[in-house]
C-alpha positions, 0 to 999 in steps of 0.5 A: 240674638240676631246672630242666631237668626242670621245663622238659621238655614231658612231654605231648609225650614221652608222646604220642611214646611212645604213638605209638611203642608203637602202631607197635611193637604192629602188627608184634608182633601179626603176629609172634605170630600167625605164631609161633602159626600164626594161632591166638590 
């Protein structure tokens, strides 16, 4: 089990995670702006 954890390429996982968060952040910001009638 620990061998499998050691062989995981964590850098790739963190890169994919950060790209996913950036892609989610765009629509979230737009939704918040629309929800607050464009008032930050």
